[in-house]
ZAMARGU-4260 file (C-alpha; in steps of 0.2 Angstrom, whole numbers, plus 5000, padded with zeros to 4 digits):
<rodrens>
0) 5118/4966/5105 | 5100/4961/5099 | 5089/4976/5092 | 5069/4978/5099 | 5059/4976/5084
5) 5040/4982/5084 | 5030/4973/5070 | 5013/4985/5070 | 5000/4978/5062 | 4981/4978/5062
10) 4976/4996/5061 | 4958/5006/5060 | 4951/5001/5044 | 4943/4987/5036 | 4959/4982/5030
15) 4962/4975/5048 | 4964/4955/5043 | 4976/4956/5030 | 4988/4967/5039 | 4986/4954/5051
20) 4991/4943/5042 | 5004/4954/5034 | 5011/4955/5052 | 5012/4938/5056 | 5021/4934/5039
25) 5034/4948/5043 | 5039/4940/5061 | 5041/4921/5053 | 5054/4930/5043 | 5066/4941/5056
30) 5082/4934/5058 | 5080/4928/5080 | 5099/4929/5081 | 5100/4949/5075 | 5082/4951/5080
35) 5070/4952/5092 | 5053/4955/5083 | 5037/4958/5097 | 5020/4958/5087 | 5011/4973/5094
40) 4995/4973/5090 | 4987/4992/5085 | 4966/4992/5088 | 4952/5006/5086 | 4951/4998/5105
45) 4969/4995/5110 | 4985/4994/5109 | 4998/4978/5113 | 5009/4969/5112 | 5007/4948/5112
50) 5018/4935/5118 | 5018/4919/5110 | 5006/4911/5121 | 4994/4926/5113 | 4995/4938/5132
55) 4992/4956/5130 | 5003/4969/5137 | 4999/4986/5138 | 5007/4999/5127 | 5013/5014/5135
60) 5009/5029/5122 | 5021/5040/5130 | 5034/5033/5123 | 5030/5017/5114 | 5034/5004/5128
65) 5029/4990/5137 | 5032/4982/5153 | 5036/4962/5152 | 5039/4953/5172 | 5049/4970/5180
70) 5058/4975/5164 | 5053/4991/5153 | 5055/4984/5134 | 5057/4999/5123 | 5062/4997/5105
75) 5073/5004/5089 | 5063/5003/5077 | 5049/4998/5070 | 5042/4988/5054 | 5026/4995/5049
80) 5014/4984/5041 | 4996/4990/5044 | 4988/4992/5028 | 4974/5007/5028 | 4973/5018/5042
85) 4983/5022/5055 | 4995/5016/5048 | 4999/5020/5026 | 4992/5036/5029 | 5007/5041/5040
90) 4994/5045/5054 | 5007/5032/5066 | 5023/5037/5059 | 5020/5052/5064 | 5019/5050/5080
95) 5034/5038/5080 | 5042/5053/5072 | 5037/5061/5087 | 5047/5050/5099 | 5061/5051/5085
100) 5058/5028/5084 | 5067/5025/5067 | 5055/5013/5054 | 5052/5007/5037 | 5039/5016/5032
105) 5044/5034/5021 | 5044/5049/5033 | 5022/5052/5036 | 5021/5066/5026 | 5024/5055/5009
110) 5011/5040/5017 | 4998/5055/5020 | 5002/5061/5000 | 5000/5046/4992 | 4987/5038/5003
115) 4976/5053/4995 | 4973/5046/4977 | 4969/5064/4969 | 4984/5074/4978 | 4996/5057/4972
120) 4989/5059/4954 | 4992/5081/4955 | 5010/5077/4961 | 5014/5063/4946 | 5004/5074/4933
125) 5018/5089/4937 | 5030/5075/4929 | 5025/5073/4916 | 5015/5055/4920 | 5002/5048/4911
130) 4986/5046/4923 | 4967/5043/4916 | 4954/5057/4914 | 4948/5062/4934 | 4933/5069/4942
135) 4935/5072/4961 | 4918/5075/4972 | 4916/5078/4993 | 4902/5073/5003 | 4886/5084/4998
140) 4893/5091/4982 | 4880/5092/4969 | 4881/5076/4960 | 4879/5076/4941 | 4880/5060/4933
145) 4878/5068/4913 | 4893/5080/4918 | 4904/5065/4926 | 4900/5057/4912 | 4903/5068/4897
150) 4923/5069/4905 | 4927/5051/4907 | 4917/5041/4898 | 4907/5025/4900 | 4914/5014/4910
155) 4919/5021/4921 | 4929/5019/4938 | 4924/5024/4955 | 4933/5028/4970 | 4936/5029/4990
160) 4950/5043/4988 | 4958/5037/5003 | 4955/5020/5007 | 4968/5003/5001 | 4963/4988/4996
165) 4948/4986/4985 | 4938/4993/4997 | 4922/5003/4989 | 4926/5002/4971 | 4915/4996/4958
170) 4914/5000/4937 | 4897/5007/4932 | 4891/5005/4913 | 4877/5017/4916 | 4870/5034/4923
175) 4862/5024/4936 | 4877/5014/4940 | 4887/5030/4944 | 4878/5033/4955 | 4877/5017/4965
180) 4896/5018/4964 | 4895/5032/4973 | 4886/5030/4986 | 4898/5013/4988 | 4912/5026/4988
185) 4903/5036/5000 | 4904/5022/5013 | 4923/5020/5012 | 4927/5039/5011 | 4921/5055/5013
190) 4929/5060/4995 | 4928/5052/4979 | 4939/5050/4966 | 4930/5046/4947 | 4940/5039/4933
195) 4941/5035/4915 | 4944/5016/4908 | 4959/5011/4903 | 4960/4999/4892 | 4976/4988/4891
200) 4988/4978/4901 | 4989/4980/4918 | 5003/4977/4929 | 5010/4981/4946 | 5025/4989/4948
205) 5037/4987/4963 | 5050/4996/4971 | 5062/4997/4987 | 5076/5002/4994 | 5089/4986/4993
210) 5104/4990/5000 | 5103/5009/4999 | 5098/5013/4980 | 5083/5011/4973 | 5078/4997/4965
215) 5065/4990/4953 | 5058/4971/4954 | 5052/4960/4942 | 5036/4967/4937 | 5019/4955/4937
220) 5005/4956/4926 | 4988/4957/4933 | 4973/4947/4923 | 4956/4949/4935 | 4943/4934/4934
225) 4935/4947/4936 | 4928/4960/4928 | 4943/4972/4936 | 4958/4967/4951 | 4943/4970/4962
230) 4947/4967/4981 | 4938/4945/4978 | 4953/4949/4963 | 4966/4954/4975 | 4962/4944/4992
235) 4952/4929/4986 | 4962/4919/4972 | 4951/4927/4955 | 4965/4934/4946 | 4980/4926/4939
240) 4997/4935/4944 | 5010/4932/4932 | 5029/4935/4938 | 5036/4939/4925 | 5025/4949/4916
245) 5022/4944/4897 | 5027/4962/4893 | 5040/4966/4879 | 5057/4971/4882 | 5053/4990/4878
250) 5038/4992/4886 | 5049/4982/4902 | 5061/4996/4901 | 5046/5013/4898 | 5038/5006/4915
255) 5053/5005/4925 | 5060/5020/4918 | 5040/5026/4925 | 5040/5019/4943 | 5058/5026/4945
260) 5053/5039/4943 | 5039/5040/4952 | 5045/5035/4970 | 5058/5048/4968 | 5043/5064/4963
265) 5035/5058/4977 | 5050/5056/4990 | 5048/5037/4996 | 5058/5026/5004 | 5053/5009/5009
270) 5041/4999/5003 | 5032/5002/4985 | 5021/4993/4972 | 5011/5004/4963 | 5000/5000/4949
275) 5002/5004/4930 | 4988/5000/4912 | 5000/5002/4897 | 4987/5009/4883 | 4994/5011/4865
280) 5010/5007/4874 | 5012/5019/4887 | 5012/5018/4905 | 4999/5027/4911 | 5000/5031/4932
285) 4985/5020/4941 | 4988/5023/4961 | 5003/5018/4973 | 5002/5007/4991 | 5015/5011/5002
290) 5014/4998/5012 | 5007/4984/5000 | 5004/4964/5005 | 5016/4956/5017 | 5008/4939/5015
295) 5016/4922/5005 | 5003/4928/4992 | 5005/4944/4988 | 5012/4951/4976 | 5028/4962/4982
300) 5031/4946/4988 | 5031/4934/4975 | 5042/4952/4964 | 5056/4948/4976 | 5056/4930/4975
305) 5058/4933/4955 | 5073/4945/4960 | 5080/4933/4970 | 5079/4942/4988 | 5074/4929/5002
310) 5061/4937/5015 | 5071/4937/5027 | 5082/4945/5018 | 5066/4959/5011 | 5064/4964/5030
315) 5080/4963/5036 | 5086/4976/5020 | 5073/4985/5026 | 5076/4986/5044 | 5094/4991/5039
320) 5090/5005/5031 | 5075/5012/5043 | 5092/5011/5057 | 5101/5022/5046
</rodrens>
C-alpha cells in the first residue's frame, strides 16, 4: 500500500514564500511508486490541500484529514517544510503528536527549544560548546546601549530571539546603530539577542539522521558579499556557498565533532543545519536551523548532493526514519 504523505508548507511567519518553494521541491521529489504526496498549505487564514489543478480542499483540524470526492483521506506521515512559526517552533508538531501522526522533524519540545536562540545557547554551553558573548532583552526592558557595548563590544549583532531566515538581524558599529538594530529586531519578536562579533571563517554544517545513524554532511563555507550572511545573502544570491568548505582537514574534523555533539546535546531528530564561525581554529556555535531550506539552491540539498545523496533519497530517508 502506498503511504499518504502530507507535505506541510507556508506557515504564519515572514518566511511563508520560501517555505512554499521548499514544500514544492519536496512534492516533486517523492517516489510516487511508494508515496501519494499531498501539498498542504498551512496559512493563517486557511489549512487546505491543493491538487494539481490548485483546487483547494479544507483540512478537518479534528483529525488532520480531508475529503476528496466521497472519500476521507488521512495521512500516514507529515513532511514538515514550514520554516518559522508554526513548523519550526514545534507548535504544529505538538498537534500532530497528539493525533499520533508521525512527522519528519524532531519532537515538538526539541523544535521549540532550538527555535529559541537564547535557550539553545544555554543548553550547548553546558556541553562545553564555544559561543559568542551575548546579552538578552525583552520588550519593555530598560535599554542601556553603553552597558550592552561594554559587554559584547563593537561591532555586534542584534537578532530576534525567535525568528529564522535572517529576518530582523542587523550588525551595529555605533551606539546609535545598536539602538536602531534593537528597534528592527523588536518588529520580528518581543525578545532579542545581542551578540559579540566573531571574526573568522563561517561554515554551515548539515547533520541528519540517515539510515538510522547520525550523519554529518559535507561542510559549506559561507562567503557573503554583504556585511554578513543576511536575508539578501541567503536567498537573493549575494553570497558564495562553497561545498566542500576550504578549511584544513584538522578544522573539518573539529567542526564535524562539535556539530555531532550539538545534534546529540539538543536531542535532535531529522534535519538540522547549524552555523559556526572559526575563531583561532576553534568552531563557535551561532545557531541551529531545524527546518532548513529545501529549494534547489538551498545549502542542505547542496551538501546532500556533495555526499552523493539525491533529493529523492534524502526525502525518502526522512519519511522512512519518521515511520520507524
